[in-house]
Structures are given as structure tokens and as C-alpha cells.
N, C-alpha and C positions, 0 to 999 in steps of 0.2 A: 347314490354315491356322489361325493363332492368332486367336481371336475375343475373348478376354477374359483379363486377368491381374489377380489380386488379391494384394496384398502387405500383410502385417501384421508389425510389429516387426522390420523388416529395415532396418538402418542408419537413415537419416533418415525412413523411411516407417513411420508408426504404423498407419495403416489406409488403404490406397490401392487404388482400382479403376480399371483402364484398359480402355476398350472400343476394339477395333481394327476397322477397316472394310476392305473389299477395296480393294486399291491401296496407295498410299503413305501411311504414317502418320508424322507428324512430332511429336516430343516437344520442346517449346520451354520454356526457363526460364533464369533467371540462373545464374551459377556457384554451385556447392555447393547447388543446390536439389533434387538427387536424381535427375537424369537418368541418370547413370552407374549409380546404385544400381538402377535399373529393369532395366538390362541384366545387372547382376550377379545380381539375383534370378532372371531368366530362365535364366542360365547355371547357377545353383545347382540348378535343377530338371532342366535338360537335360543338363548335363555334370558335375554333382556338384562344382562349383567355385563359390566358394572353400571350402577346408576349415577346420576349427576352429570357433571361436565369435566371431571378430572382427567378423563382419557383424551380430551380434545387437544390437538396440537397447539403450541404457543404461537405459531405464525398465522393462525386465523384461517377463516374459510369454512365451508360446510364440511362436516364429517360424513363420509360415505363408506359403506361396506356392501359389496355386491357378492352374493353367494350363488354360484351356478351349480346345480345338481343335475342328475340324469334326466329329471322330468321338468323341473321348474327353475326359475330365476327369481331370487328374492333380493331386493335392494332396500337398505335402511339408510335414511338421511337424517342428520341432526343439524338443524340450523336454528331459526327462530321456533320452528315446530319440530316434532319428533314423529317421523312417518315410516311406514313399511310400504313398499311397492312390490306387488306380485306380478311377475312377468312384464316388466316395464317396456320391453321391446315390442310387445304385441297388445295385450289387454290393458296393462298398466292400471290394475286395481289398487287403490290407495287405502291404507289402514292407519289409524292413529295409534301410537303406543301410549298406553295409560298405565300408571302404577308400575308394578313389578312383573306383570304377566305379558305373555306374547299373544297376539290375536290368534284365535283358533284356526282361521284359514291359513295363516302363515305357518303355524305349527304343523298342520297337516301337509302343507306343500314342502316343507323342509324334511319332515319325517326323520328327525334325529332325536333320540331319547338319551337318558342318562347312561344307558348301556354303551352308546356309541361315543359319548363325549365325557371323558373323565380326566381328572388331573393325574399327574405323574405318579404320585404315591397313594392314590385312592385304591381301596380293595375292589376286586371284581364285583360288579353290580349283583347283589342278592346271593351270590354264590357263597361268599364267606360269612353271610349273616345267619344268625340263628332263627329258629322258627318264630319266636316272638317278634323279632324285628321285621321279618317278612310279613307276618300277619298285620302288624301295625302299619307297615307301608301300604299294603293293599287296602286295609280299612280306611287309611287316610285318603287314598285315591278313590275308592269306591263309595265311601260314605255308608255308614251302617244303615241309615234309614232308607237307602235305595238298594235293597238286596239283589233284585234282578239285574239292575244296571251294574252292580258290583261284580256279580258272577260273570257277566259278559266281559267286563274289563279285565277280570282276573284271567279268564280263558284267553283273551286277546294278548295279555302280557305273557302268559305262559307260552303261547305259540311264538310270539316274538323272541322270547328268551331261547326257546329251542332252535328257532331259525338262526338266531345270533350265535348260539353255541356251534351249530353245524358250520356256519360261515366262518366262525373264528377258528374252528378246528382245521378247516381246509386252508384258511389263510396262514395258520400256524405252520402247517406242513410246507406250504409254499415259501414261507419266510425262512424256514430252516434251510431249505434248498438254496435260497438266495444268499443267506448268510454264509453258507459253505462256499459259494462262488466268490465271496468277498473276503475270504480268510487272509488274503495277502495284504490287506489294507494296513494292518499294524506295522508290518515291515516297511511298507511303502511310506508310511508317515514318518518313520525314523529317517529314511533316505531323503525325503523332501526337506526335513529340518536341516540335515547336513548340507544339502544343496543350497538352501536359503542362507545358511551361515557362510558358505563359500562365496555366494553371490554378493553378500554384504561386504565381505573382505575384499573381493575383486573391485567393487565400487570404490571402496576407500583407497585402494592402491591406485586406481585410475585417477582419482581426485588428487592424490599426493603427486603423481607423475605430472599432471597438468600444472600444479603449483610449482614444481621444480623447473619445468620448462619455462614458465613465466619468469621465475627468478633468474635463470641463466640468461634469458634475453635481456632482462634489465641490466645485469652485470656487463654484458657485451656492449650495450648501448652506452653505459656509463664509461667504460674504458675508451670507447671511440670519442666521447665528448672530452675526456681528459686529454687525449692525444691532440685533438684539434685545438684545445684552449691552452696547451702548454706553450705554443709559439707566442701567443699573445701575452701570457704571464711573464715570458722572458723580457719583453720590452716594457714592463710595468714601471721600472725606475725612470727610464728615459721619458716615458709618457708623462709621469708625475712632474719631472723637471720642466718639460715643455709646457705643461699646463700651468705651472707656477709662473714661468716667465711670461706666458700669454696673459695671465691675470694682471701681472705688474704692468705689462705694456698697455693693456686695456685701461688701467687706472691712469697711466701717463697720458694716453691719447685723450682720455676724458678731460683731464685737467688742461691739456693743451687747447682743446676745443673751447673750454670755459674761458681761458685767457684770451684766446682769439676773439671771442664774443665781446669780452670786456674792452679790448683794444679798439675794436670796431665801434663800440659805443662811445669810447673816449674821442675817437676821431670825429664821429658825427657831432659830438658835443662841442668839440673845438671849432668845427665849421660853423655850428650854430652861434657860438660865442663871437666868431669873427663877423658873421653877418649881423649879429645883434650890436656888436661894437660900432660898426659903420653906421648902423641906424641910430645908435645912441649919440654918436658924435654929430651926425647930421641934425638930429633933433636938438642937440645942445646948441648948435650954431643958430638954428631957426628960432628956438624958444628960450635962448639964454637969458633974455630979459624977463620972460614970463615966469619960469619956474627954476631959477638958478639953484635955489636951496634944495628943491626936490631932486634935481639931476645930480647935485653933489653927493647927496645921501645915497642915491641909486648907484653912483659910480663907486662909492666905498663898498657897497654890498657886492657889486659885480667883481671888484678887485679881490675881495675876500673869497668869493666863490671860485674865481679863477685860480687863486693860489691853492685852494683845496684840491681843485681838479688836477693841477700840475703835480701836486704831491702824490695824489693817487696814481697818476700816469707814471710817475717815476717808480713807485712801488710795483705797479703792474709790469713794467718793462723788466725790472729785476726778476720778478717771478717767472716771466716768460723765458728769460735767459736760463734760469735754473731748470725750468721744466724741459726746455729744448735740450739742455745738456743731459738730463736724466733720460729723456726719450731716446737720445742718440746712444747712450750707454746700453739701455734696454734693447734697442734694435740690434746693436752690435752683439750683445749676449745671445739674442735670438738666433742670429746668423751663425754664431760660434757653436751653439749647442744643437741646433737643428741639423740633422744629416741631410745629405743631398736627396736621399730616397726616404719617404715617409714610412715608418715601420708599421703603420696601421693600414693605409690604403695602397702602399707600394708605388706611389707616383713620385716623380721628380719634383723638387721644390723650385 
């Protein structure tokens, strides 16, 4: 009797262990969940089917199937080699898998025949076959040229069939009793489906409730922001007017600073001219006999330069007066438009 089946890297099973109990064992699952792969893994050990590597998992690694029966443990490994291990936890006898057959020692240790392992729609082994098919089956097993051996094998098969029939009859009666105990499953399945539907609907409602709570909190936060910013929005016009005046005042102050720099430069130039003039007159007295012609020409250039500077000085003074008047007007507009208390910071000016 099979007690346990362990499957690694076989089709969709990466690491699966199945515990079997006396009586009927039912494997339940949705489509493509690996039910048929379990039967294939069992056939791979018992019948050396399927062949090739198509059953090995795509993620790689050694493919292993361990079958625990009442008497023995058989482990089959497929990596670079294909091996059977008999009782790996104790003796660990290794057999190589060649061709399509199973090593005789492994077959005897497993002791599972076609009677015990059939597909879903297969007819009962030899029961529904006619006499000719049964004869051909036994002739194929026994080989005609070995009559004595064939008779022994036929008798052995006959005993096994009778034993299997007796066991199957007992199991059938036991299974009928177990099925009677599970008669409520159909009704329970309908109730479970209804509960699953209600649970799904409940989950959706909880999700919608959470979304609504989040939306309400966002609306409340938005209303608070609007109330806080409504005071600032009321002073928008005054602030725009103040900003405009401040920009104009900044331009006037910038121009005033430029004119002040020009006046300072003119004053420094005038001082330098005065110093240069005294030096020039002194040199003219000392060197009037030596370079009278040169000094006369230099005096003409100095005179022209001085006249140009005086003209620029006059223009700068007029610009300074105009700038000071504009700055005074802008400063007056600033004081007229700026309230005593700043609408932004709330401080007195």
C-alpha cells in the first residue's frame, strides 16, 4: 500500500508531499492545478513513463519522485543520469534506468501492477476482456517457448487477480459506507459557493467604504484650506498695488544710486583737473621756454576736455533733480497707499 509520495521539479510541482491513508484518497483541485501530474509522477516511478525530459520543470534542478510503500522506499532521480534508489535511507541500492523498462528489483519492491494502476476511463483489468485477449495477454507475458514458466506466471496472476478482487470487493463495501457518510457534501458545496459570493460582496463594500472615507477627509481638508486662504485673497488687490509701487520705487532708487555714482566720479575728476591745472601752470612757468608749443596744444586739449566734463556735469545735475523729484513722489505714494498695519504679517509700519 502506498503511504507517501514526494515530488520535486516534476511539471508544475516544485516540492510537493502527499500523505495517503487507508481507504479512498481523493485529490481535489481546479483545472491545471497539478492533479494529473501527480498520477504521471507515480507512473514515472512504477512504469518508467513518460520518457524523455518533457515532464521536468522549467525552473531547473534535479527531478525527484520518492514512493513510500508499506515495505520499501523507492526514489527515482533524473539529472545528468537516470537512477532508481531502493531504500535510500538504509541500504541505498542504486539501479540505472535503461530504455522503457523498470529494473526487476524495483518492480518487485513496489509490487504495483496494471491492476492497481489504471487510467480514469480504462476498463477493469482482464475482467471485461474476451478469452482471446486474455490468452494473448498471458502468452505475451509467459512466452510460448517457456511453457512451465508461463504456467507458473499464469497461476501467480490468477492468484493476484483473485486477491485483488477480494480486496476490491471489501474496499467497495467500505467505500459505499464512506460515501453514505459524505452525502451532505453536495448541499454543503452550494452553501460554500453562496458564502464565497457574500464574502466577495462584503470585501467590495468595505473597499468602497474606505474610498468614501478618504474622499470625505480630502473634502474637509480642502474646505479648511479655502477658509484659511480666503483672508489672504481679500487683500490681493492691495498687495498687487503695493508690489507695483515697490517695483517703481526700486527702479528710482537704482537710478538715484547710479546718478550719485556719476556725480562722485565727476567730483573726483574735477579735483584731478584742479590738481593737474596747477601742475600744468607750474610746468608752463618752468618750461615755457623749452616746450611752449607743446604746452599750448596741451592747454587746448585740456580746455576742450574740461568743457565736455562741465556739459556732462550739467546734464547729470538735471537728471539727479528729476530723479529726486520722482523718488519723492514714489515715496509719497508708498506712504499714502501703505496702511499702518501690514495685511500680510500684521505688523505696524
